[in-house]
OpenMM code with the backbone's topology and positions (N, CA, C; nanometers):
from openmm import Vec3, app, unit

residues = "MET TYR GLN GLY ALA SER VAL PHE VAL MET THR ARG SER ALA GLU ALA GLN ALA LEU ALA ARG SER LEU GLY ALA GLU TYR VAL SER GLY ALA PHE ASP SER PRO PRO VAL LYS LEU HIS SER ALA ILE LEU PHE ALA PRO VAL GLY ASP LEU VAL PRO VAL ALA LEU ARG ALA LEU ASP ARG GLY GLY THR LEU ALA ILE ALA GLY ILE HIS LEU ARG ASP ILE PRO SER LEU ASN TYR ALA ASN ASP LEU PHE TYR GLU ARG GLN ILE ARG SER VAL THR ALA ASN THR ARG ALA ASP GLY ASN GLU LEU LEU GLU LEU ALA ALA GLY MET PRO LEU ILE PRO THR THR THR THR TYR ASP PHE THR ALA ALA ASP GLN ALA LEU ASP ASP LEU ALA ASN ASP ARG ILE THR GLY ALA ALA VAL LEU LYS ILE HIS".split()
positions = [
    Vec3(5.5236, 2.0459, -2.0969),
    Vec3(5.4304, 2.0007, -2.1990),
    Vec3(5.2950, 1.9776, -2.1327),
    Vec3(5.1901, 2.0245, -2.1990),
    Vec3(5.0555, 2.0031, -2.1489),
    Vec3(4.9648, 1.9781, -2.2681),
    Vec3(4.8840, 1.8771, -2.2625),
    Vec3(4.7948, 1.8362, -2.3706),
    Vec3(4.8699, 1.8245, -2.5026),
    Vec3(4.9929, 1.7750, -2.4969),
    Vec3(5.0720, 1.7524, -2.6168),
    Vec3(5.1416, 1.8752, -2.6723),
    Vec3(5.1272, 1.9887, -2.6075),
    Vec3(5.1894, 2.1123, -2.6566),
    Vec3(5.3184, 2.1413, -2.5811),
    Vec3(5.4227, 2.1696, -2.6541),
    Vec3(5.5476, 2.2139, -2.5936),
    Vec3(5.5420, 2.3650, -2.5784),
    Vec3(5.5981, 2.4145, -2.4693),
    Vec3(5.5974, 2.5586, -2.4436),
    Vec3(5.7373, 2.6135, -2.4652),
    Vec3(5.7453, 2.7112, -2.5540),
    Vec3(5.8689, 2.7831, -2.5816),
    Vec3(5.8458, 2.9258, -2.5344),
    Vec3(5.9381, 2.9795, -2.4563),
    Vec3(5.9230, 3.1150, -2.4024),
    Vec3(6.0402, 3.1997, -2.4489),
    Vec3(6.0090, 3.3096, -2.5131),
    Vec3(6.1103, 3.4073, -2.5506),
    Vec3(6.0734, 3.5371, -2.4806),
    Vec3(6.1591, 3.5816, -2.3919),
    Vec3(6.1330, 3.7008, -2.3128),
    Vec3(6.2650, 3.7696, -2.2825),
    Vec3(6.2581, 3.8986, -2.2527),
    Vec3(6.3848, 3.9721, -2.2400),
    Vec3(6.4479, 3.9662, -2.1016),
    Vec3(6.3701, 3.9534, -1.9959),
    Vec3(6.4318, 3.9626, -1.8630),
    Vec3(6.4801, 3.8265, -1.8132),
    Vec3(6.5931, 3.8306, -1.7444),
    Vec3(6.6498, 3.7080, -1.6871),
    Vec3(6.5546, 3.6474, -1.5848),
    Vec3(6.4833, 3.7329, -1.5087),
    Vec3(6.3886, 3.6825, -1.4079),
    Vec3(6.2737, 3.6065, -1.4741),
    Vec3(6.2201, 3.6618, -1.5831),
    Vec3(6.1100, 3.5939, -1.6533),
    Vec3(6.1591, 3.4652, -1.7184),
    Vec3(6.2817, 3.4643, -1.7687),
    Vec3(6.3376, 3.3419, -1.8250),
    Vec3(6.3533, 3.2350, -1.7175),
    Vec3(6.4005, 3.2747, -1.5999),
    Vec3(6.4147, 3.1791, -1.4892),
    Vec3(6.2783, 3.1254, -1.4473),
    Vec3(6.1792, 3.2130, -1.4424),
    Vec3(6.0435, 3.1692, -1.4081),
    Vec3(5.9929, 3.0672, -1.5102),
    Vec3(6.0133, 3.0942, -1.6391),
    Vec3(5.9681, 3.0014, -1.7432),
    Vec3(6.0352, 2.8652, -1.7280),
    Vec3(6.1633, 2.8668, -1.6997),
    Vec3(6.2351, 2.7393, -1.6786),
    Vec3(6.1784, 2.6649, -1.5584),
    Vec3(6.1539, 2.7391, -1.4497),
    Vec3(6.1038, 2.6742, -1.3280),
    Vec3(5.9645, 2.6172, -1.3484),
    Vec3(5.8890, 2.6729, -1.4414),
    Vec3(5.7539, 2.6238, -1.4700),
    Vec3(5.7527, 2.5124, -1.5740),
    Vec3(5.8717, 2.4770, -1.6247),
    Vec3(5.8812, 2.3623, -1.7136),
    Vec3(5.8789, 2.3932, -1.8619),
    Vec3(5.9054, 2.5168, -1.9022),
    Vec3(5.9116, 2.5467, -2.0450),
    Vec3(6.0190, 2.4602, -2.1102),
    Vec3(5.9886, 2.4097, -2.2270),
    Vec3(6.0838, 2.3237, -2.2985),
    Vec3(6.2024, 2.4036, -2.3520),
    Vec3(6.1776, 2.5281, -2.3902),
    Vec3(6.2823, 2.6128, -2.4471),
    Vec3(6.2623, 2.7546, -2.3958),
    Vec3(6.3717, 2.8196, -2.3563),
    Vec3(6.3670, 2.9570, -2.3061),
    Vec3(6.4827, 3.0341, -2.3685),
    Vec3(6.4529, 3.1550, -2.4170),
    Vec3(6.5591, 3.2373, -2.4746),
    Vec3(6.5191, 3.3838, -2.4688),
    Vec3(6.6000, 3.4679, -2.5323),
    Vec3(6.5718, 3.6102, -2.5388),
    Vec3(6.4551, 3.6411, -2.6311),
    Vec3(6.3934, 3.7576, -2.6125),
    Vec3(6.2733, 3.7958, -2.6870),
    Vec3(6.2954, 3.8016, -2.8374),
    Vec3(6.4134, 3.8383, -2.8818),
    Vec3(6.4401, 3.8531, -3.0247),
    Vec3(6.5107, 3.7320, -3.0844),
    Vec3(6.5278, 3.6246, -3.0052),
    Vec3(6.5930, 3.5032, -3.0543),
    Vec3(6.4961, 3.4182, -3.1355),
    Vec3(6.5508, 3.3324, -3.2197),
    Vec3(6.4707, 3.2376, -3.2969),
    Vec3(6.4666, 3.1046, -3.2241),
    Vec3(6.3495, 3.0410, -3.2176),
    Vec3(6.3428, 2.9090, -3.1529),
    Vec3(6.4145, 2.8050, -3.2401),
    Vec3(6.4516, 2.6920, -3.1816),
    Vec3(6.5254, 2.5900, -3.2564),
    Vec3(6.4405, 2.5156, -3.3591),
    Vec3(6.3090, 2.5263, -3.3491),
    Vec3(6.2176, 2.4642, -3.4455),
    Vec3(6.1092, 2.5664, -3.4805),
    Vec3(6.0435, 2.5450, -3.5940),
    Vec3(5.9317, 2.6306, -3.6327),
    Vec3(5.8108, 2.5986, -3.5437),
    Vec3(5.7364, 2.7007, -3.5074),
    Vec3(5.6242, 2.6867, -3.4146),
    Vec3(5.4913, 2.6801, -3.4883),
    Vec3(5.3969, 2.6049, -3.4315),
    Vec3(5.2619, 2.5981, -3.4875),
    Vec3(5.1838, 2.7247, -3.4559),
    Vec3(5.2089, 2.7804, -3.3385),
    Vec3(5.1393, 2.9022, -3.2981),
    Vec3(5.2244, 2.9751, -3.1955),
    Vec3(5.1930, 3.1032, -3.1803),
    Vec3(5.2650, 3.1856, -3.0839),
    Vec3(5.1692, 3.2894, -3.0283),
    Vec3(5.1919, 3.3292, -2.9038),
    Vec3(5.1146, 3.4359, -2.8411),
    Vec3(5.2119, 3.5448, -2.8013),
    Vec3(5.1846, 3.6659, -2.8465),
    Vec3(5.2670, 3.7809, -2.8109),
    Vec3(5.1951, 3.8586, -2.7015),
    Vec3(5.2539, 3.8583, -2.5821),
    Vec3(5.1960, 3.9313, -2.4696),
    Vec3(5.2550, 4.0709, -2.4568),
    Vec3(5.3804, 4.0878, -2.4959),
    Vec3(5.4477, 4.2170, -2.4816),
    Vec3(5.3884, 4.3180, -2.5801),
    Vec3(5.3697, 4.4425, -2.5396),
    Vec3(5.3121, 4.5437, -2.6292),
    Vec3(5.4181, 4.6058, -2.7201),
    Vec3(5.5051, 4.5221, -2.7761),
    Vec3(5.6211, 4.5672, -2.8518),
    Vec3(5.6026, 4.5280, -2.9990),
    Vec3(5.5674, 4.6252, -3.0815),
    Vec3(5.5428, 4.5983, -3.2227),
    Vec3(5.6620, 4.5373, -3.2942),
    Vec3(5.7845, 4.5710, -3.2510),
    Vec3(5.9047, 4.5157, -3.3135),
    Vec3(5.9139, 4.3637, -3.3005),
    Vec3(5.8390, 4.3057, -3.2065),
    Vec3(5.8414, 4.1605, -3.1898),
    Vec3(5.7491, 4.0868, -3.2866),
    Vec3(5.6588, 4.1583, -3.3525),
    Vec3(5.5646, 4.0924, -3.4441),
    Vec3(5.6381, 4.0226, -3.5587),
    Vec3(5.7284, 4.0900, -3.6328),
    Vec3(5.7992, 4.0177, -3.7388),
    Vec3(5.8845, 3.9021, -3.6858),
    Vec3(5.9421, 3.9191, -3.5687),
    Vec3(6.0227, 3.8124, -3.5068),
    Vec3(5.9344, 3.6900, -3.4811),
    Vec3(5.8176, 3.7137, -3.4231),
    Vec3(5.7256, 3.6033, -3.3931),
    Vec3(5.6726, 3.5381, -3.5206),
    Vec3(5.6417, 3.6178, -3.6214),
    Vec3(5.5935, 3.5611, -3.7478),
    Vec3(5.6993, 3.4723, -3.8127),
    Vec3(5.8247, 3.5146, -3.8100),
    Vec3(5.9324, 3.4345, -3.8696),
    Vec3(5.9540, 3.3038, -3.7928),
    Vec3(5.9128, 3.2988, -3.6673),
    Vec3(5.9273, 3.1759, -3.5873),
    Vec3(5.8207, 3.0726, -3.6214),
    Vec3(5.7155, 3.1143, -3.6927),
    Vec3(5.6046, 3.0242, -3.7235),
    Vec3(5.6333, 2.9335, -3.8421),
    Vec3(5.5773, 2.8145, -3.8348),
    Vec3(5.5807, 2.7199, -3.9455),
    Vec3(5.4713, 2.7573, -4.0452),
    Vec3(5.4635, 2.6878, -4.1545),
    Vec3(5.3583, 2.7087, -4.2546),
    Vec3(5.2213, 2.6976, -4.1878),
    Vec3(5.1339, 2.7923, -4.2175),
    Vec3(4.9990, 2.7897, -4.1621),
    Vec3(4.9901, 2.8281, -4.0157),
    Vec3(5.1002, 2.8722, -3.9561),
    Vec3(5.1011, 2.9080, -3.8147),
    Vec3(5.0260, 3.0370, -3.7864),
    Vec3(4.9832, 3.0512, -3.6625),
    Vec3(4.9065, 3.1685, -3.6211),
    Vec3(4.9768, 3.2402, -3.5069),
    Vec3(4.9871, 3.3722, -3.5203),
    Vec3(5.0367, 3.4585, -3.4138),
    Vec3(4.9178, 3.5313, -3.3542),
    Vec3(4.8930, 3.5115, -3.2255),
    Vec3(4.7883, 3.5845, -3.1533),
    Vec3(4.8542, 3.6974, -3.0759),
    Vec3(4.8074, 3.8182, -3.1003),
    Vec3(4.8570, 3.9339, -3.0267),
    Vec3(4.7588, 3.9568, -2.9134),
    Vec3(4.8042, 3.9294, -2.7901),
    Vec3(4.7140, 3.9186, -2.6766),
    Vec3(4.6873, 4.0484, -2.6026),
    Vec3(4.7578, 4.1530, -2.6316),
    Vec3(4.7378, 4.2766, -2.5563),
    Vec3(4.6308, 4.3657, -2.6163),
    Vec3(4.5883, 4.4633, -2.5390),
    Vec3(4.4934, 4.5613, -2.5914),
    Vec3(4.5658, 4.6854, -2.6414),
    Vec3(4.6979, 4.6863, -2.6255),
    Vec3(4.7817, 4.7952, -2.6760),
    Vec3(4.9049, 4.7338, -2.7388),
    Vec3(4.9493, 4.7919, -2.8493),
    Vec3(5.0699, 4.7447, -2.9156),
    Vec3(5.1354, 4.8631, -2.9850),
    Vec3(5.2646, 4.8813, -2.9619),
    Vec3(5.3372, 4.9835, -3.0369),
    Vec3(5.3305, 4.9491, -3.1850),
    Vec3(5.3532, 5.0465, -3.2700),
    Vec3(5.3440, 5.0243, -3.4137),
    Vec3(5.4301, 4.9073, -3.4585),
    Vec3(5.3766, 4.8319, -3.5521),
    Vec3(5.4469, 4.7186, -3.6112),
    Vec3(5.5306, 4.7721, -3.7270),
    Vec3(5.6583, 4.7370, -3.7333),
    Vec3(5.7392, 4.7821, -3.8467),
    Vec3(5.6923, 4.7156, -3.9759),
    Vec3(5.7390, 4.7653, -4.0864),
    Vec3(5.7038, 4.7064, -4.2162),
    Vec3(5.7358, 4.5581, -4.2161),
    Vec3(5.6452, 4.4811, -4.2743),
    Vec3(5.6650, 4.3369, -4.2842),
    Vec3(5.7146, 4.3033, -4.4238),
    Vec3(5.7997, 4.2034, -4.4326),
    Vec3(5.8445, 4.1509, -4.5603),
    Vec3(5.7576, 4.0301, -4.5901),
    Vec3(5.6810, 4.0372, -4.6980),
    Vec3(5.5844, 3.9315, -4.7274),
    Vec3(5.6495, 3.7932, -4.7322),
    Vec3(5.7596, 3.7803, -4.8051),
    Vec3(5.8226, 3.6496, -4.8216),
    Vec3(5.8753, 3.5941, -4.6893),
    Vec3(5.9325, 3.6793, -4.6055),
    Vec3(5.9915, 3.6325, -4.4795),
    Vec3(5.8909, 3.6191, -4.3661),
    Vec3(5.7911, 3.7086, -4.3633),
    Vec3(5.7054, 3.7193, -4.2456),
    Vec3(5.5660, 3.6576, -4.2616),
    Vec3(5.5082, 3.6635, -4.3799),
    Vec3(5.3689, 3.6211, -4.3959),
    Vec3(5.3470, 3.5046, -4.4918),
    Vec3(5.4390, 3.4826, -4.5829),
    Vec3(5.4224, 3.3779, -4.6833),
    Vec3(5.3961, 3.2433, -4.6167),
    Vec3(5.3411, 3.1506, -4.6880),
    Vec3(5.3045, 3.0176, -4.6383),
    Vec3(5.1886, 3.0231, -4.5402),
    Vec3(5.0942, 3.1130, -4.5675),
    Vec3(4.9660, 3.1206, -4.4948),
    Vec3(4.9799, 3.1445, -4.3454),
    Vec3(5.0825, 3.2181, -4.3052),
    Vec3(5.0918, 3.2582, -4.1652),
    Vec3(4.9814, 3.3597, -4.1383),
    Vec3(4.9291, 3.3582, -4.0160),
    Vec3(4.8170, 3.4450, -3.9798),
    Vec3(4.8507, 3.5293, -3.8574),
    Vec3(4.7904, 3.6472, -3.8522),
    Vec3(4.7974, 3.7324, -3.7332),
    Vec3(4.6550, 3.7474, -3.6818),
    Vec3(4.6358, 3.7238, -3.5529),
    Vec3(4.5056, 3.7408, -3.4893),
    Vec3(4.5199, 3.8379, -3.3741),
    Vec3(4.4288, 3.9318, -3.3647),
    Vec3(4.4298, 4.0204, -3.2492),
    Vec3(4.3288, 3.9697, -3.1480),
    Vec3(4.3585, 3.9926, -3.0233),
    Vec3(4.2693, 3.9532, -2.9147),
    Vec3(4.2527, 4.0776, -2.8290),
    Vec3(4.1457, 4.1517, -2.8529),
    Vec3(4.1322, 4.2786, -2.7823),
    Vec3(4.0244, 4.2773, -2.6751),
    Vec3(3.9386, 4.1789, -2.6789),
    Vec3(3.8342, 4.1742, -2.5767),
    Vec3(3.8006, 4.0284, -2.5477),
    Vec3(3.7780, 4.0003, -2.4225),
    Vec3(3.7383, 3.8667, -2.3810),
    Vec3(3.6094, 3.8776, -2.3022),
    Vec3(3.5266, 3.7772, -2.3165),
    Vec3(3.4009, 3.7757, -2.2434),
    Vec3(3.4210, 3.7112, -2.1073),
    Vec3(3.3237, 3.7259, -2.0215),
    Vec3(3.3279, 3.6588, -1.8920),
    Vec3(3.3331, 3.5074, -1.9120),
    Vec3(3.2616, 3.4568, -2.0123),
    Vec3(3.2644, 3.3130, -2.0418),
    Vec3(3.4047, 3.2694, -2.0828),
    Vec3(3.4757, 3.3538, -2.1617),
    Vec3(3.6144, 3.3218, -2.1990),
    Vec3(3.7007, 3.3101, -2.0742),
    Vec3(3.6855, 3.4048, -1.9822),
    Vec3(3.7624, 3.4022, -1.8577),
    Vec3(3.7325, 3.2783, -1.7758),
    Vec3(3.6047, 3.2434, -1.7639),
    Vec3(3.5676, 3.1233, -1.6889),
    Vec3(3.6258, 2.9971, -1.7531),
    Vec3(3.6201, 2.9908, -1.8856),
    Vec3(3.6748, 2.8747, -1.9564),
    Vec3(3.8259, 2.8641, -1.9334),
    Vec3(3.8943, 2.9769, -1.9380),
    Vec3(4.0383, 2.9763, -1.9143),
    Vec3(4.0708, 2.9325, -1.7718),
    Vec3(3.9970, 2.9837, -1.6749),
    Vec3(4.0221, 2.9462, -1.5358),
    Vec3(3.9944, 2.7979, -1.5118),
    Vec3(3.8912, 2.7441, -1.5734),
    Vec3(3.8621, 2.6006, -1.5604),
    Vec3(3.9753, 2.5170, -1.6207),
    Vec3(4.0246, 2.5599, -1.7360),
    Vec3(4.1356, 2.4899, -1.7999),
    Vec3(4.2605, 2.4993, -1.7120),
    Vec3(4.2898, 2.6180, -1.6622),
    Vec3(4.4089, 2.6392, -1.5792),
    Vec3(4.4028, 2.5589, -1.4499),
    Vec3(4.2827, 2.5400, -1.3945),
    Vec3(4.2688, 2.4656, -1.2696),
    Vec3(4.3146, 2.3209, -1.2849),
    Vec3(4.3064, 2.2678, -1.4057),
    Vec3(4.3487, 2.1303, -1.4297),
    Vec3(4.4950, 2.1171, -1.4670),
    Vec3(4.5651, 2.2290, -1.4771),
    Vec3(4.7063, 2.2273, -1.5152),
    Vec3(4.7952, 2.2294, -1.3912),
    Vec3(4.9132, 2.1724, -1.4039),
    Vec3(5.0072, 2.1762, -1.2914),
    Vec3(5.0822, 2.3106, -1.2857),
    Vec3(5.0087, 2.4188, -1.2640),
    Vec3(5.0672, 2.5529, -1.2606),
    Vec3(5.0718, 2.6084, -1.1194),
    Vec3(5.1759, 2.6828, -1.0929),
    Vec3(5.1853, 2.7590, -0.9691),
    Vec3(5.2104, 2.9035, -1.0105),
    Vec3(5.1071, 2.9861, -1.0141),
    Vec3(5.1250, 3.1229, -1.0623),
    Vec3(5.2146, 3.2052, -0.9706),
    Vec3(5.2878, 3.2970, -1.0304),
    Vec3(5.3704, 3.3918, -0.9579),
    Vec3(5.2975, 3.5251, -0.9611),
    Vec3(5.2621, 3.5762, -0.8437),
    Vec3(5.1852, 3.7008, -0.8384),
    Vec3(5.2477, 3.8001, -0.7415),
    Vec3(5.2219, 3.9262, -0.7680),
    Vec3(5.2538, 4.0343, -0.6765),
    Vec3(5.1219, 4.1023, -0.6460),
    Vec3(5.0851, 4.1090, -0.5184),
    Vec3(4.9556, 4.1623, -0.4778),
    Vec3(4.9684, 4.3090, -0.4368),
    Vec3(4.8720, 4.3874, -0.4825),
    Vec3(4.8639, 4.5300, -0.4489),
    Vec3(4.7262, 4.5583, -0.3913),
    Vec3(4.7195, 4.6471, -0.2961),
    Vec3(4.5919, 4.6966, -0.2487),
    Vec3(4.5261, 4.7717, -0.3643),
    Vec3(4.3952, 4.7691, -0.3714),
    Vec3(4.3233, 4.8343, -0.4809),
    Vec3(4.3597, 4.9819, -0.4931),
    Vec3(4.3870, 5.0459, -0.3796),
    Vec3(4.4229, 5.1881, -0.3826),
    Vec3(4.5612, 5.2110, -0.4446),
    Vec3(4.6390, 5.1037, -0.4650),
    Vec3(4.7721, 5.1143, -0.5247),
    Vec3(4.7714, 5.0687, -0.6709),
    Vec3(4.6567, 5.0759, -0.7363),
    Vec3(4.6456, 5.0315, -0.8757),
    Vec3(4.7423, 5.1069, -0.9665),
    Vec3(4.7577, 5.2377, -0.9446),
    Vec3(4.8512, 5.3152, -1.0266),
    Vec3(4.9938, 5.2636, -1.0112),
    Vec3(5.0323, 5.2278, -0.8889),
    Vec3(5.1663, 5.1730, -0.8657),
    Vec3(5.1823, 5.0385, -0.9366),
    Vec3(5.0796, 4.9547, -0.9318),
    Vec3(5.0850, 4.8255, -0.9997),
    Vec3(5.1055, 4.8447, -1.1498),
    Vec3(5.0311, 4.9377, -1.2099),
    Vec3(5.0458, 4.9642, -1.3529),
    Vec3(5.1851, 5.0169, -1.3851),
    Vec3(5.2363, 5.1051, -1.2994),
    Vec3(5.3701, 5.1585, -1.3205),
    Vec3(5.4755, 5.0480, -1.3081),
    Vec3(5.4596, 4.9603, -1.2105),
    Vec3(5.5535, 4.8493, -1.1938),
    Vec3(5.5497, 4.7549, -1.3143),
    Vec3(5.4293, 4.7284, -1.3649),
    Vec3(5.4177, 4.6446, -1.4846),
    Vec3(5.4860, 4.7104, -1.6035),
    Vec3(5.4594, 4.8391, -1.6230),
    Vec3(5.5150, 4.9113, -1.7380),
    Vec3(5.6665, 4.9200, -1.7333),
    Vec3(5.7231, 4.9139, -1.6145),
    Vec3(5.8678, 4.9294, -1.5986),
    Vec3(5.9386, 4.7996, -1.5597),
    Vec3(5.8747, 4.6858, -1.5895),
    Vec3(5.9349, 4.5534, -1.5688),
    Vec3(5.9819, 4.5279, -1.4272),
    Vec3(5.9057, 4.5752, -1.3288),
    Vec3(5.9406, 4.5488, -1.1895),
    Vec3(5.8600, 4.4315, -1.1330),
    Vec3(5.7851, 4.3630, -1.2184),
    Vec3(5.7052, 4.2481, -1.1754),
    Vec3(5.7375, 4.1304, -1.2646),
    Vec3(5.7621, 4.0155, -1.2038),
    Vec3(5.7743, 3.8898, -1.2766),
    Vec3(5.6507, 3.8091, -1.2431),
    Vec3(5.5733, 3.7744, -1.3448),
    Vec3(5.4468, 3.7060, -1.3219),
    Vec3(5.3325, 3.8027, -1.3416),
    Vec3(5.2334, 3.7963, -1.2544),
    Vec3(5.1128, 3.8773, -1.2695),
    Vec3(5.0950, 3.9715, -1.1502),
    Vec3(5.0395, 4.0880, -1.1782),
    Vec3(5.0008, 4.1803, -1.0729),
    Vec3(4.8544, 4.1550, -1.0388),
    Vec3(4.8230, 4.1517, -0.9108),
    Vec3(4.6864, 4.1254, -0.8657),
    Vec3(4.6431, 4.2375, -0.7751),
    Vec3(4.5253, 4.2945, -0.8053),
    Vec3(4.4693, 4.3988, -0.7182),
    Vec3(4.3780, 4.3329, -0.6164),
    Vec3(4.4011, 4.3646, -0.4887),
    Vec3(4.3199, 4.3091, -0.3797),
    Vec3(4.2115, 4.4106, -0.3453),
    Vec3(4.0877, 4.3662, -0.3597),
    Vec3(3.9748, 4.4515, -0.3301),
    Vec3(3.9171, 4.4086, -0.1943),
    Vec3(3.9083, 4.5020, -0.1020),
    Vec3(3.8602, 4.4703, 0.0345),
    Vec3(3.7110, 4.4673, 0.0394),
] * unit.nanometer
topology = app.Topology()
chain = topology.addChain("A")
for resn in residues:
    res = topology.addResidue(resn, chain)
    for name in ("N", "CA", "C"):
        topology.addAtom(name, app.Element.getBySymbol(name[0]), res)
C-alpha cells in the first residue's frame, strides 16, 4: 500500500507473480482472474486486447482503465452491460512528455521500491526487444548507453 492505494497485480507468469508478492502487492493472481473486490482503477500494461474486457469487469462504478502501451492487439467486442455500464472509462496513454517522466521518477524516488531490471548493451537493443516480446524478462529491460 502506498498513499492509501492497495496494489492488485494480475499477470500470467509465475515469475512476475512472485515479483509482485515480493514487492508487497496486496493481491496477486492470473491475468484473466477476477480480483476479490471491485477496483477504482486499473492499468493494463500487456499489449493483449483480450484483457481489456477482463479489466473493465474488475472495475467498480465510475472506475477507469488506463491502457498504458503504445501497441495493443485488437479488443474483442464489449458487452455494454457487463463491461462499460456504470460509467466505467477507458483511457489510452500513447505518449508521455519529459515532464511526465520527471514527475514519475520524483514520485518513485519517494516510494519503497526496488526495481528489477535486466541490463543490455545499447548494441543489443534488438535482443532486449525480443526478450521482452517473448517473456524472458521479469521487471524492466534497460539499455546501457556508453
